[in-house]
Structures are given as structure tokens and as C-alpha cells.
C-alpha angles and dihedrals in degrees: 000000000000092000094046120105126215109213114202134189111214129196095241094192137350112258118238092193132013117349114256140177089258089070092067136061134185124228135167137212140155115295114264122255117234117241126210109304092019135108128212111225134196107211114229104172131015119208117227116206138164086241088070087072094046090056089063091062096059145286116337122157083326133036119279123266108248128210117271094021129110108279109255122238143137121255148173110247141174123231111246100171131004134201092170131081116249096035127086135174110283095032115132119225142172115227145148090266098159125220100309143096097248136024133182110209138168111265091236089066094058130089112207112222135194115256099253123172122256092036088204089074087069088068098040124033097004094035137064093306095054094041092048090052093045099048096034093054102035103033099032104025094037097197121197126209111273095026125121116247123191123192130186125214080029096168092053130095097274101028095053090056094043091057094048093049090049089054090049087054092054100257132140106245131208119187124201114205142148117263138010094265093058092045092050090049092053094052098033103041107018099039100240112163094224140359130205122207106216090192093069090074100237101086099146094047092048092046092050090051091048093047106038090160094047132248123291099182126024119189104201121205099155115037119196122074096353092054088050092052093049094046091061091053097048117123126230110293092008121165128226119197108202108207104156147336107227092165089065100045109072125051122340111349118233114272093245142032120215111319124222093025102140094052094046093048092051099043095043095037090231125181112217113183133175119208143181117213091227087071089071102044093112086067095046096114092058091051095047091050091053093044093049091050093051093047092047091051093048093242091115117049119206117220118186131179106202122186120189126227135042089237089064095056097097093049090046092054092047088051091049091054088051090053098250095138132087110201124343115352118207140154121239116212 
């Protein structure tokens, strides 16, 4: 591989406001060589997630991304060379590869995956997005048939799957998304019962109209004002699965979180629980089996937003944060 180049996208500097192209730079070098216990990977797909932006602020469930280092990110990769038992050239893995063509990583940091076509499904419905939706809704939200489930960022990678699983489980589903096109897609294509456009400026009023009997389970991807609006509509003993807070990630966060939370939680006996999908990985096989069955039967539709070219990764993340995507956004190398 002496004539092969490893292109890398670095975080040139940490943004203090909104993320822009000027915060990234592209470099190239020779591919790394795996050491004992390591595997050399050729990256095939890079996952784009709102969490990428959160990592620039500081340590979360992983260490922060520092300036002048390869931008962090999960990816689907193929083993090129292995100096670790259990991995051979041609194997497909998920790993924190970063934004680059090649990565050499310790075998213990890799998750071996089945070779499914299209490979992109391993990042979307059978990957972190699908597993986050599955466990966050079913194990944290615990919906029952007949209940009303609301989900924010409903046209995104996780939200679009959450709503469909809730429908499969016999729930009434309300999606909250930005723009009429996304809302029409949720109700027309994905089978949501109602969709609320938060961009029209009357979110609470529209939510109350869409959920006249209140909300039993709210799957929160955004935090801020939308969480506040949903909190006030929660039914007695409602459950809130806190997955993310997109509204707080990029630029200057809103001056407040949801107001009146302690009183509402007490009076309505609400359960509000944060979760990280990694907590559930010992149950991954159960989830994948269910997800595969629903996809095969046509009950769960897969929507992917694939952008070609490593050089387009920064622009693709900025667009994701602005809500450009419908379904799971990723970059194909």
C-alpha cells in the first residue's frame, strides 16, 4: 500500500458559535500500519450524527474532539490487514474510525458485523440509529398498545424509526419535524397519525390539537422549547426517553431548558430517563432480529441520505445540524 494515500479531515479549530466549513481542513498521509493486536481498516461509510457536534464542546460519553486531530465519527469499514486473532481481510466491522480513508485500531474496539447488502443498512436501521430507536422507545419509553407516543426530530435517522416501531406496537404516533414536506412525508409515507411543524411558530397549540388525550410517551431528540411543550401535555405516569438535545449543540444554546420541570414531574409522576445505546449492546441480537423482521415484512421503511466523497463530510454534517436530511445521513467513501 506504499502508493496509497490516506485522506483525513481534521477539526482545525473548535467552533465558539455555529459550525462552519472554516472549522475543518483536509490533509493526507500514508496509511497507518497495524501493530500487534491491531487491524487496518478501509472505511466504506461514515456515520453523521448530531452527537458529532456535541463532542466538540467537551467530554460526553466519549472524550472530546480536540483541535488539529482527525474528526471523530463511527463508520462501517472493511478489514484490509489484521494482526489480531478473530479478524481477517474482507471482514466488515463498525468502529470509531474517524473521518479518514484508513484507520488502524485495536481489535477490542471493533464490532464485527454480518455482510449485509446494502452495507449502508448497517449504519441506519441495523446500526446505531435503529438500535437507539429500538431500545430508547421499547426499554426506556415502554409504550403500550393504544397509548400516544410523540417523537421530536421525527424525520431524522432515529426519530423516523421510533415512530414506525411505535405504530408496529399499536400506538398513536405524533411526529414533530421542521417543514411541511417532512411532516407530509411522516404521515403519508411512514404512517404517522399526525405531524407537527415546529417551524410554523405554534408548536404547543399544534401539539395540543394533535394529542387531545395527552401524551403517554415522549421520545426527546431535541430538548429546549419542544421538550417544554411536550412536558406540559404529558399524561399521568408518562415516560420521557431522553436521547439527545440537538437544539443545544450548534451555536449559542437557548437561554433556558424546559421550565417548570420539577413540579410537572412530581404532580404527574413522570419518569424522565436519559440513555446511551451502548448500555443495551448485550441485547443487540434480539433487537436486530426484530428490526430485520419488520424491514423484511415491509412494516418498517428504511430511509437513507447518502452523500458521496470524504471531502463532503464537513458540509454534510453542517447540513445535518440544519435539518437538511430525511432519514439516516452518511458519507460513502
